[in-house]
Structures are given as structure tokens and as C-alpha cells.
C-alpha angles and dihedrals in degrees: 000000000000119000121256114234123218136182115218112202123192133128091223114073095210089057088055094046103064098050087043092057093044094050098042086055087052091053100263121143106227132210121175134207125188097204142031090248093055093046092054090049091051093045093059090045100049140025119250136181096209144000124217102202129190113224099209113058132136116261108006114028124221091249089056091048090049090050092051087048093054092046093055114085092212096050108033093094092065121116103240119192121194109229112196147138090211106064099134115171091252095061103037091090090055090050095049091044087062087067107265122153093216144335123251112196121214130265089055131195128214091252094046092054095045092046088050091054094048129215120331 
């Protein structure tokens, strides 16, 4: 079985560490980005199966990054999971309308992360 590859995008290193550990243990190959700009650069230079994308980042927000992914013919197929501590009911629709597949609310558990990413 070949490894699935994910890009974890969050401006806080600690928020990248937990999902990285969980997913490495589950057999994923991990890349990390600390900003939306860095994420977009990595996405055009490597192939990924999924992106775990923080919503609230300085500069380019996760929603802006997701919209750019959806507008790119080469990337629009990617599974993009919103990764946020601020998913109140009133802004869930706005997040999903940006093109995310699902929302993963921090703090995460192993099961919630694996469920958000779907079956291998």
C-alpha cells in the first residue's frame, strides 16, 4: 500500500505537530506549511491527497487559500479540511462555502482527524 500524502497548514507550529504525529502513525507522509502563501507554493510543487488548512492565519486566510485551490484546475480535486478553533454554528456555512470538504474543530482527536480525511 502506498502512503497517502498530506499538507498541514497552520501558522502555529504546535497546531501542526499533533496532526502530524497522528497521521504519521496512521501511515501518511507529512509536509507542513506555516502560511497560506507557503501552502500554495508547496501545492504546485508536490502532489498531495489532502490538505489540513487552518482558517485563521495572518496574511492569507485559510478560506482564501481554499478558494485559490478550488480555482486551480490541477488542485481542485484535493480533499481540503478546515482546521479551526473558531467554527461557531453561524460561520460554518461561510467556511463550507469557501470549498472545504469538512470542518475539523481544535482540539482534535485521532478519530476525528481520521474521520475527516475519509477512508484510504
